Each structure stands twice: as C-alpha cells, then as structure tokens.
N, C-alpha and C positions, 0 to 999 in steps of 0.2 A: 506493499500499499505506501503511495507518495505521502509528501509531507505533508501537500493539500488534501486529500482525502480524507488524510487522519482529523484532517482541521475540519473539514467540512462535513464528518460522521455526526456530531449531534444535531445537525441541522441540514441533514440530505432532502429530509418530506420537506422542511420548509423551504427550500432550494426549488424543490420537485416542481412546489406548489406556485411558485414566484417567476417561475419562466411565462406559462401560460397568463398568468397575471398579466405578467407586467408586456408580453406579447400584446395583450387586447387594449393595453391602456396607450400602446404607441400606433396603434393603426387605423391609416386617414382613410379618407374615402376618393381621395385623387390616387390613381394610378400608379403614376410618375413614383409620386411618393414613399405606397406602399415598398414598392422595386427597392428604392435606397434603402428602409429600414430593414427590407429580410438580407439585404446583403449586409449590411452595419450590424448584425444581429451574430453571422457569423462569423466573424471575427471579436467577439466578446470577449477575447481573455479569459483568466481564474474569476473574473465576478468576485473580487477581493472586497468592493465596495457592499457588496448586499451580503457578503457573508458576515462582516463587520456588525452589519444591522441588526442582524437575524442572530449570530452570536450574543451580541450584550443586549439581546433582549431575551434571549434564554435565560441567560445568567442573572438579569436583572429580573425579573417574577418570569418572563410567556411572553410566544407570540401572539399578539393580536393583530385584526383588521387594521389598526393604524402600523405596526410594522410592514405593511406589504405597501403600502399607502411610505413612510419612509424609505425603505428599499428604493421603488420606482422616484421617487423627487430626487433620490441622490444619483440614480443612475439617467436621469433624464436631462438633470440642469448640467453635470461633469460630461457628460455624451455629447451636448451642445457645446461648450468650451471646448472640448477636445474639437470639435470638427471646424470650431469657427479659430484655434488655434492651428490647425492646419494650414489652412487659407490663408493666414498672416504670416506663417512660415512658409510657404509654398511645398510643403513639405507631401511627397505622392508618395508614403506609408507610414503605415499606422499599425502596430503587432502582426508586422512581416506580412500583413495584406494590404493591397494599393488605397490607398484611404481614397473617402469619396472627394475629394479636390482633384485627387488626381482622373479619377473616374471622370465625373460629372462638371467639372472644373468650379468656378467660385460662385456663380451666383446662385445654383443649385444647390452647393455644400453650407453658402450662409443660408438661404433660403430652408436648408432640410435642421440647422441646427436653432432658427429661430422656430420653427414648428417641434422641436423638443420643448424649449422654454416653455411655448405655450403650454402642451400640455403635463406640464410640470405646474403649473400658474393652477390651469383648469381644474387637472385633480385634485390639489389640495383645496381648491374653493370646492366642489364635488363632493367631499370629505369631510368638509367642516374641518381640518388638520391644518389650521392659518399656524399654530403655535411651527410644525414640520416646517411647514415653506419657511418661516423665520431663522432657520435653523441651519436650511439650509442656505439660503439665500444671502446669509451672510457667510458663509465658507466660500461661495461663490466670489462675493466681493472682493472680502479677504485676496484669495487666487490672485485677483485681477490685478489687488496693488503691490504683490506680492511680486509678479512677473514685472510688471510695471518697473517697479524699485530694483530688481536685478538687474534689467537691462540700463538702468538709468547707471548702476554700478561700474557697468562692465564698457559705458562707456567712456568714464572718467579713473576706472582703475582704482578708486579711493575705499573699498569697504574694509571694514575689519570685522572682529571676531562678532561684535554685539551683533552688530548691521545685519553678519549672516546669518544669524542666529534667529532676530527676525524676521528676515526674508522667510527662511524654511517654513516658521513658524503660519506664515502666510502661504506660502506658493504650497506647501504640500501637508502640514500639521495641521492646515483649519476642515481640509476637505475630512480627509481620516477621523478627527477630531468628531465633526457633527457624524459622521457614522454612527460613533460609536453614542454620543449626546444624543442624537432621533431614537437609536435601538433603546436605551433605557429609558426615555422619554415615553415610547410607544409600550412599554411595559406593563406601565404602571407606576413607577420607581420612584420614591421621595427625591425632592430637590437636590438632599444632599450625596446621595447616590448619581443621579443626572449627572452634576457634577463632577464630581470622582470620574466617570465613565468619560465624561468629556475631556478632563488632564489627561485621562489614561492614552488617546487617540492624539491626542495631540503630543507625547511624548515617543509613541510608537510613531507618529508621523514625521517627525524630526529623525527620529533612528533613522527612517526607512529613507527618508532624504539624506542624510550623512552617507550612506550605503549604496545609494546610486553614486553620488560624488567621488568614491573610494575607488569607481570602477577606472576613472580615466587614469589613477595613478599607479594601478595594480595590475601582475602580467595574468589577469586569467583567461583573457581571448576570449573568454562567455559573456556576453552584455548584451542586453536588450535595447539599447542604442548607439547609434556610428562611433567606432573609436575615435577616442580624442576629441568627442563633440566639443565636451565644455571648456578644452585647452583651445581650441580652435575661433570657438563662439566668446572667448575671453572672458567668461565667468568665471570671478575668483570664488572657490568652494573651500571650504576649510582647510584642507588639505595645504592645500598651495599657501592660503594666507596666514599658517600659521609656521609656515618654513618660512614664507618670507618677514616673519617677527623676530625670527631666529636667526637671520640671514646678517652677515654683515653689512655694514652699508656700499660698499662697492659691489658687492657680487649681489645685494637686493635691489638697486639701480640696474644692473646687468639684464639681470632675468626680468623684473619690468619693463623694457625695452622690446626683448622678445616676444613676451606674452602681450604687447601692443600690437605687435604685426595682425595685422586683418588677414594674411594670408602665412600660414605657420612650413617651415619645410620638415621633411621629416628628422633632422638633425633639431633644428627648432625644438619642438615637440618630445624627443628623448630628454636634451640637456634639461625641459624644465620638468619633465619624468623623476630622470634620475637627481635633481637638485631637489624637489619635493621628499624622496625615499633617503636621501642622506639628510638633511637637515632634520627627519622625524614627522614629516608632515601626516605619513599613512599613520604610522602608531599612537599618535596622540587623537588622528581622528576618531580610528576604531575604538580608541579608549573611552571618547566624548559619545560615542553613538552607544555602545555597550551602558555606559553609566544611564544614559535615558532609558534603555531598554529597562536597565536593571529597577530606577526609580515607576514606571508606569507597572512591571510586575507587581512591584509592593504596592503597589494602592489598591489591586484584587482583593488584598486580603480581607478588605469589609464584606463581599462578597460572602455567600456560602459556598459549600464544595458544590462542584457539579462537573459533568461532562463538558458544557457551553465552557463554563470559566476557566478550564484546563485546556480548550483549543484557545480561547484568547493568550495564554503562558505560550502555546506552541507558534502560534499567527507571529507572536511577537519575536518568540528566538525565532521562525523563519526570516521574519523583515531583515532581521543583521546579519545573517548565513546564508541568503544566497546567492548562488552565482551568477545572476540575471535580472 
C-alpha cells in the first residue's frame, strides 16, 4: 500500500462519495465547457486538498453535508486560480498533462476559471455555507497577495528570512490552513479546536513549501516542477537566503550578480547550487521544515485518538519526506 493510500484509508468512502458530488457541482449546460471540465478532471492529481478537509472533519467529529461543500469549495476556487495562473505564466503543462491554456488558449481558459469561481460562490449560497465561503475566499486572497509579494521581491532580490516566511504563509500555508479549518468547522467542532486545526494547516503548509523550495538545491532528479525553476525565475527561497546571510561580503555580492541574471547557464546554476550546499542552506532549511512539522503534529494532541488523526500525522510526515 502506498503512503497516500494509507493516509486515505479512514476517508476512502468519503472520497468515493465526493467524486460524483463534485462532478455534479461542476456540470454546466454548455457543451464546450463540459468537455473542458471533463478534461480537467482527468488530471486531478492526488486530491490532497479534499483529503485534508475530510481527514480534519473526521478527526474533529465527523463528516457532514457541510464537509462535502467545504471540499468542493476548496477545489473549485483553487482550480480556478491554477487555470488563471497557467494563463499568466503561459504554462503549457499542469501535473504532467497539457494545461487548459495550452489546448484551448487564453480566452477559454480564463472563462473556465471564472466559471469555477462562480460555481463556488453559488454552491456556498445555495447551501447557506457563507462561513465556509469566507474561509476559502480569505485563503485565495492571501495566495494572490503572496504570489504578488514574491514577484515584487524577485525583481529587487531584497528578501530576508522573515519576508520569506510571510510569503509562504500566504502563498501555500493559507490554502492548506483553510482546508483544515473548513474541515474542522464543518464537523461542528468548537471554536478552540477549529483554531488549532487552522494553525496545524498553516504549519504543515509552510513545511510543504520549504520542501518544494529545497528541490532546486538537492540532487534528487525526482521533482514535480521544472529543474532549477526557482533559480531561473530569481525566486529567493530559504536555502539561498540563509546561505547569503552566512557568506562573506565579496562572495555574497558575487552570488547576487549571478542570481540576478535573467537567463542562467548551467555553470551559473551549478555555482549557485554548490554555494548553497557549501554554506549550509540545505541543512538549515531541512531543520526549519522539520521544526514546523513537529510543531504541527504536537497540536494534534488535543484530539482524541482515531484513524483520521493518525492519518493527519502520516500526511504531515509525507509532506516533508516526498521526493516530488
């Protein structure tokens, strides 16, 4: 049994019920839109977000009709942002498949993203789940702010460690936090437990992003994004931020000049990667990532023992041990 299958075990039936429910929520009266939607569903990935919603709901009390709505809202609004991101980035691939932008171009991709956003709004209103809509909408807002902040910092290369943490809280932590908060809220858990699950999600989300940022500097060759993508895009992530802080003045200036290049050669990239490993950026980032994961797992002590709780621990471990 794979790690994901083991994590999913307590919510297998919930996920099986979710699939047709979500397909029905997305259905449109427009033939072309339905065709695009069916294509998008083929590349749905591991479904980490609905998994988190259902696991948190199970761990905090039990799955309800509201949990189905929460999982659907997360998927609808996040899928919309991914489709729009692919248009902005002119990205032709998403999870190993051609993106909607690649196959149907910008106009249809943008309109499809808009449709997903509207379905999320209507679903929350039709089911009177405005609190869940607020939770998810705040996450989408934070994600947008985080991406814009990272772009701004990449242009100026003036990001420090505190700014980095603020970016990943918004960029990645906010969505995973919303999954956990929405799942707990939908179960009927009290405000204290909902708050704890929100923090749990934020911490594992930040750990997840640090793991993602490490892939450019670890020699695994097994990653889910283009090799050295962050370096080429001048994204100042934790491994390089820490290493620059530790470097002497002359070497720091020299690495800044290489990092600032819009197009980097293989030698440039090797120089940056070697610099980060030599100055301890990878080791430091791994420690910070594991500290966040351990802090998150400790929060779960307030919950009664259950299969779902154990799966949340396994999921936190998976986030920091995955190889892609």
